[in-house]
N, C-alpha and C positions, 0 to 999 in steps of 0.2 A: 339734567336729572337732579331731583331734590334729594338731600341727604338728611337723615334724622339720627341723632345720637341719643342713646338711652342711658340714664345714670345707673351706676352699679347696683344701688339698692333695689331698683326695679327689676334688674336681672335676677338677683338672688331670690326675690319674692316670687318670681315667675317659674322657678325650677320646680318641676312636678314629679310625679311618679315615673320612673324610667321604663320605657317599653320599646320594643322593636316588633316587626311583623312576625306572628307566630307560625304562619303557613309558608314562609320562605326561608331559604338558607343563603348564606353569603359566601361568594367565591371571589378569589383574587387571581387575576391573570393578566395576559398581555395580548392585545388584538392586532399587533403590528410587528412583524419580524421578517428577516430575510436569510437565505442560505445561498450557496453557489448555484442554485437553480436560477438565480439572477446575479445580483452584485454583492451577495453576502460573503461570509468567510470562505475563502477558496478551499475546495475539497470537501465542504460540508453539504449534506443533503437534508431535506425536511425531517427524515427519520432521526437524524442526529439532534436536531433542534427539539423535537418532541421529547426524546429521551432525556436530554439535558434539563429541559424545563420541568419535567416530571420528577426526575431522580436527584438532580443537583439543586435546582432553584426551589423545588417543592411548591410551585404555584399550581393552581387548580385547572387552568386552561391556557393554551397557547395557540394562536393563529399564525401560521406561516403564510406570508402574503408577498411572495416574490413578484417582481415587476413582470407584467405579462408579456411585454415585447420580447423578453428572453425566451418565452415559451415557443417561439418560432423554431428554435433549435431543439432537437430531440434529446431525450435521455435514454441511452441504450436502445435507440430506434423507437422509443415510445413517447407519447405525449406527456410532457412534464406535469401538467395539472392532473391528469389521470393517475400518474404514479404518486403524486403528492396525496391525493385523496385516499389511495390504497394504504399509504404509509400512515396517514392520520387515523384511519380505521384500525390499523394494526396496533398503534401505540396508545389508543384510548383504553383506559381501565376504569374500574369503578370509582377511583379517586381522582382521575385526570382525564380531561377531554382535549383531544387534538383536533384542531380545525384547519381545513384546507381553504386557502384564499388566494387572491392575487391583487396586485396594485395596478390600477389604470393610471397612467400619467399623461399630462399634457401641460401646455403653458398656462392654462387656466386653473390648474390644480391637480392634486393626486387623490384618488379614491380607492379605498379597499372594498372588495366584494368577498363575502364569506359563503362557502359551501354552495356555490352556483353549480348548475349542471354542466356548464362549459365556460370558456373564457374568451375575452376579447382584449385587444390592445390598442394603443395609440396609432399603430400602423393599419388597423382595420377600421376602428371607429375613431376618426381623426379629430372630430370636434366634440365639444361638451354635449351639444344637442344630440349628436349621433349616439354617444355613449348613453345618455339618459334614455333614449328610445330603446336601446338594447336592454338596459336595466329593467325598464317597465315590462318588456316582453319576457325577460328572464325571471322576474319576480323574486330576486334575491335581495338579502339585506346588505346595506352598504354603509360606508363611513367616510365623511370628509376628513382627509388627513392634513396634519400640520398647516392649518390655515393662516399662513403669513405671506407677505408680499414676495418673499424669495421663491416660494413654490406655487403661489397663486391662491386667490380667494374666490374662485368659481364665478368669475364675472360679477364681483361684488355681491355674491350670493343671490344672483338673479333667481327668482322663485318660479318653480314649476309644480303646480299642485299634485299632479299624478306621480311625479318623481318623489315628492315628499312622502309618499306611501312606503318607499323603499330605502331612501337615505335616512336612516334613523339614528345615526351616531355621528359624533364629531370629536376630534381630539382637542382638548383644552390644554394638553401638554404632550410633549414628544421628546424622546431622546434617551440614550443609554449611557450617558456620561456619569461618572461616579459622583460628581458634585450634586446631582439629583434635583437641580432647580429646573424641572421640565415644564412646569406650568408658568408660562411667561405672559407678560402683559398683552403682547400683540395677539397671541392665540386666544387669550381670555376675552379681549375686546371684540374679536371676530366671532367668538361664540355668541356674545350678546347681539352682534350685528345679524348673525344667521337667524337667531330667534326673532328679532324685530322684523326681518324680511319674510317671516312666515314659516321657516323650517322647523319641524318638530324633531329635534335631534337630542340624543342622550350624551352626556359628558363622559369622555374616556381619556385615558392617558396611554399612549403606546410607546414602548421602548425603542421601536424601529431599529432593532439590532441588525448591524451589519458585521459584527464580530460574533464569535462563538460564546456569547454570554447571555443567552436567552433567559431572561428572568433574574439574572444576577448583575446586570449592568448597574442597577441602582435599586432603590426601594419603591420607585414609581410603579403604580398598578392601575388597572381598571378593576373596580369592584362591581360585582354583579349579583343582584338578588334573583334567585331562581327557585322554582318549585322542587327540582331534583337535580342531581349532579349528572345530567345526560346531555348529549349533543343537541337533541331536540329542544330541551328546555333552555339551554344556553342561547340557541338561536331565537327561541320565542322571547326570551328576555331582551336580546338585542332588538328584535322587532318592536317590543313594547317599552324600550328605553329604561329598563330597570337598572340603571348604571350610575356610578359616579367616578370621577377621576381623582386620584390621590397620589401625593408624594410620600405618604405614610403607608407602609406595607400592610398594616392590619387594622387601621382605624375603621370604626363602624359608623355609618351615617344613613339616616332615613328622614324623609320629609313627607308630610301628608296634611290634608285638610279633612273637614268632615264630609267632603264630597269626592275627593280624589286622592290617589297616592302618587308618589314620585313616578314621573313618566306618563301619567294619564292625561287624557284630554276630557274635560268635563263640558258637555254641551248643555247650555241653559236655554230655557224658554224666555225668561226675562232676566236681565243682567242683575246679579246680586250687588248689594252696596259694598259688602266687605267679605273677607274670609278670615278664618282662624287657622293660621299655619302652625303646625307642630314640627319642631326640629328635634330629632333624637341623635345623640352623639355619645360615643364611648371609645376611649383609646385604652387598650389593654396595657400599654406602656406608660399610662398615666400622664400623657402629654396634655396639659391644659390648653385652652383656646385663648389666644391673644386677642383675636378679633373675629366676630361673626358678622357677615354682611348678607342682607336679604335684598335681592334685586327684583324689580318689576319693570314694565316697559318705561315708566316715567319717574320712578322713585328708587331711592336707596336707603335702607335702614341699617344702622351700624350699632353693634353691641360689643362692649369690651369686657375682657377678663372673665371668661366662664371656666368652670372646672372641667376635669377630664371625663366626666360622665354627667349628662344632663338631658332633660327634656325641656324645651322652651316653647311656650305658646305665644304667638304674636298675632294681634288683630291688624289686618291690612286692608285698606280700602281698594276696591277694584278700580283702577284708573284708566282702563281702556276696554272697548268691546272685545278686542283681542288681547287677552291678559295672560301673562305668564309670571311665575314666581319661582326663584331658585335660591339656594344658599351657597355661600363661599366662606370657607373658614381658613384662618391662619393659626397654626399652632405656635407655642412659645419658641420652639426650635426653628421656626421659619417655614416648615412644611405646609403646603397648601392642599386643600380638599375642596372640590367643586361638585355640587349635586346636579343632577338632571332637573329640569323644570317640571312644574305642574301647570297645565293650561286650562283656562276658562274661556269658552267660545260660544258664539251664537249657533243655534241649531239650523239657521237658514242657509248656511254654507257660503255666504257672500263675505268676502274679506277685502279690506283696504289696508295694506300693510305699511306703505310708506308713500310720501308725496315728494315730488321733485322740488328743489328750491327754485321757485319761479319768481322773477322780478315782475311786479305789477305797477301799472302807471295810473296816474290821476286822470279822471274824466276820459277814460279810454275803453275800448273793447280789448280785453286781455284773453289770450289763449291760456286756458287752464286745463291741463290734461293729466290724467292719472290712470293707473291700471286697477281694474277690479278683477278678483279671482273667485271662481267657484271651486271650493275644495271638496265638493261632494261628487260621487259617481252617479249623478242624476241631474236633471235640469233644475236650476234654481232661479228665482226671480229677485230683482233688485229694484227697489223704489228709491231713486236718487233725488235728493233735494239739497241745493246749495243756497245759503243765505249770506248776504252782505248786510251787516248792521241790522240783522233780523228781518231784512226784506228779501223775499224769495226771488232768486235770479236764475235758477235752473231747476227744472222739474221734469224727470223722465223715468219711465218704467221700462226695464229691459229684462230679457231672459238670457241666461248663460247656460250653455250646454255643460255636460259633465266635465269637470277639471278644466274649464275654459279660463283663459287669461285674455282680457279684452281692454284695449285702450279706450277710455272715455274722453272724448274731445268736447270741451265746453268753451263758450265765449262769454266772459263775465264783464258786464259794464260797470265800471267803478265810478263813484262820485268824485267831484272836484274837492278833495280834502286830503289831509296828510296821512291819516290812518283809518283803517277799516277793521271790523271784526268779521272773520270768515268762518262759517260753520258748514260742515258736510254731514248730512244725515243719510243713512242707508237703512231702509226698512225700519225707520223710526229710531234707530240707534245713532247717537252722536259719535261719529268716527273721528272727526277732526275739528278742532277749534283753535284759532290763532289770531292775534292782532298783527296786522301786516302794515308796514310803513310803505306808503305809495310814493313812487318817484314821479318827477315831472314828466309829462307826456313827451315821447320822442318826436323830434322835429325832422321831417323829411323834406328836402328841397326837390321839387319836380319841375324841370325846365322843359317846356314844350312836349310833355308826354302826359298820358292819363294813367295815374297810379290807382286804378279803380279798387283793387283788393285791399289797399291800405287806408282808404277813406273811412273816417269815423273811428279808426283804431289809433291813428297817429295824427299829429298836427302837420298838415300839408301846406308848404309855402311854395309860391311860384317864382321865387328868386333865391339867389345864393345867400347862405347865412353861415356865419362861423359857428352858430349853435346847432346847425343841422347834424344829425347823427349819420345820415348817408345823403348822397346826392344822386338823383336820377335825371338823366338828360338825354335828349335826342341827339343823334349824330349830326343832324343838320344844324343844330344850335352851336356846334363846335366850329363852324365856318368863321364865326366872329372871333378874331384874334384875341380880343380882350377876354372874352368868355373862355376861350381855349386855354389861355395862360393862367386864368384863375383856377380852372379845373385841374391843371397840371400841379399847381401849388397846393390845392386842397387835397389832392390824392396822396400827399405825403403822410397824412394821418386820418384820412376818411376813405370809406369804400365808395367807389363811383360806379353806378350802373348806367351803361350807355345803351340806348335802344337804337338799333340800326334802321334808319329810315332814308338814309342817303349816303352814298359813298363819296368822301372828299379827302383831301390831302391830310388834314389834321387828324381825321379818324384813322387813316392808314398809318400815321406816325405812332399810334398807340397799339398797333397789332403786330405781333411777331411775324417775321417773314415766312415761317413754316406753315402759316395759315393762308388759304386762298379765298379771297373775297370776290364773289361773282356778282354780276348784275342780274342773274337769273332769279326769279322770285317763285315762291311756293304759297299754297293755301292749306290751312287746316292740317297741321302736322305736329306729332310729338317727337321732340328731339332732346336727348339727355334729360329725360324725366320732366320736360317742360312742354306745355301745349301752347302753340302759336296759331292765331287766326291767319296770319300771313307773315312773310319776311323774305329776306335775301338769303341765298344759299351761301353758307360758309363751309369750306372743305378743309379737312385735315387728313393727309394721306389718302385722299380720295373719298373719305367718308364725311357725310354731313354732320355738322355740329350745331347745337342749340345756343352755345355761348363760348366765349374765349375768356379765360382767366389769365390776366397779366398783371402781376403785383396787386395793386389795390383796384384795378379796373376789372369790371365784369361787363363784357361787350356782348349783348344779346342780338340774335339774328332777326328778331322782331320784338313786339311788345308783349312780354309774358305777364304783365300786371293787370291784364283784363280777365284772366281766368282764375277763379277761386281755388281750383285744384292745384295751382302752382305755388300757393302761399307758403306752405311749410318748407319746401325746398328752396324757394327764393330767400326766405329769411336766413337759411343756413349759408347760402352763397354770399349774401350781403352782410352777414354777421349781425343781424338784428336780433336782439335778445327777446 
């Protein structure tokens, strides 16, 4: 990520007339808290939390989000979530909104759901995918909670376009300790990761109270711009991401461009060259800004020493077809404030969010695979073109159904040179460009077998070589004692693939006794995800096996290297990158 520092005299000259949105009001509250309906303060109930937040903490809204797996136990013989919703309705006033929610937890991460019709838990929807399906059907607004490795980061924020319609918030800070340093580096970096993976999520800070200090644990808040102080409008603002997360309890922040406001997605017909971002800031306690940072997908702009009240206009080039921009501020006392982003995206609905780090080889056929997404609730077309050194290597037009995620499998032939320039265009937009260092072509030794699916992609040698990445050999070739001893020695640091074409003593030395090798043969069979034209029957506990894995040996029941459909799985087995 590139970083740009701007001199102080430029900053002073850019301070303009101060303005905030006239049609919205600003609320401060807490979207994450607990009571004894789960693992919160013993003896407390949601009603206590709402009253305390309203009458003692004097915040504008509170969501009680008890862990849903506790809801399996009743409260006075009634469903806890139904009781919580009744309490929330009762404690809501013209100046305070009480929200009923729950927290779904799993090893992959924790998620808050607000004002749903019903609840689910990790004991009912046990996987992330099952929960996501439930959320789409429920159509409730949700929030990624405390995205750190301790609690889970949602399978590295694996992207699901339809789920993105409902998970609209993310905690950039979490905690109710008095020290108030709730916005930490790991949560903040994972906020950026979620944005880069495609999620459209608004920044929040949750106190996550487990004691009876709802809103008074510290000064950390979620700030929310709303049309009116009602439950409906708060939920609408959650859905529309009109939020920022702050460690300062009353600071005002707003960002906008000439096309969009904080939390908006602006869909363009043709990609703009740049935007003019306006950042509005005011602290009633007159806390000056030590540092303002503006983040985009590929760049970082840094400004130092701004006053406690300013508007700053910044011209920023759009550096990606999927573009976002947001602001992060640090006050002189160390408190941090993080805005929600503004997005600029193509109207065509096709997205390429990230590419795997793939090793590519000289003068080879390289598997180059990536996901495309359709973020629209209708069919969208993708015209995909991939260039190496401005030479077209892949050209394909496909249709993706609504909210579809599809793996694009390509085979790219590289030249015999050290470095290439790779470009990916989708619907005439340049989505990816990079200079890639090519490695020397992998050498595979193939002794007395036909490695058909690897031909042209790797250097195939018919003798043993210390430089070979892996060795493929027939079992009949192992009868030769010299060859057998060499294979045993090489297996100490190389993967050895053995194709069973004959049963002999040296082969049997490499097979654990728990397997039964028979002389019976078969034709045209799929075993353990591998297709074989023919082979010997290998049994384990009476069931046929397609291969035996023993240390660095992979012993195949026949020759799996003749069928192209086996390639992906074989490369995993043999640890070919």
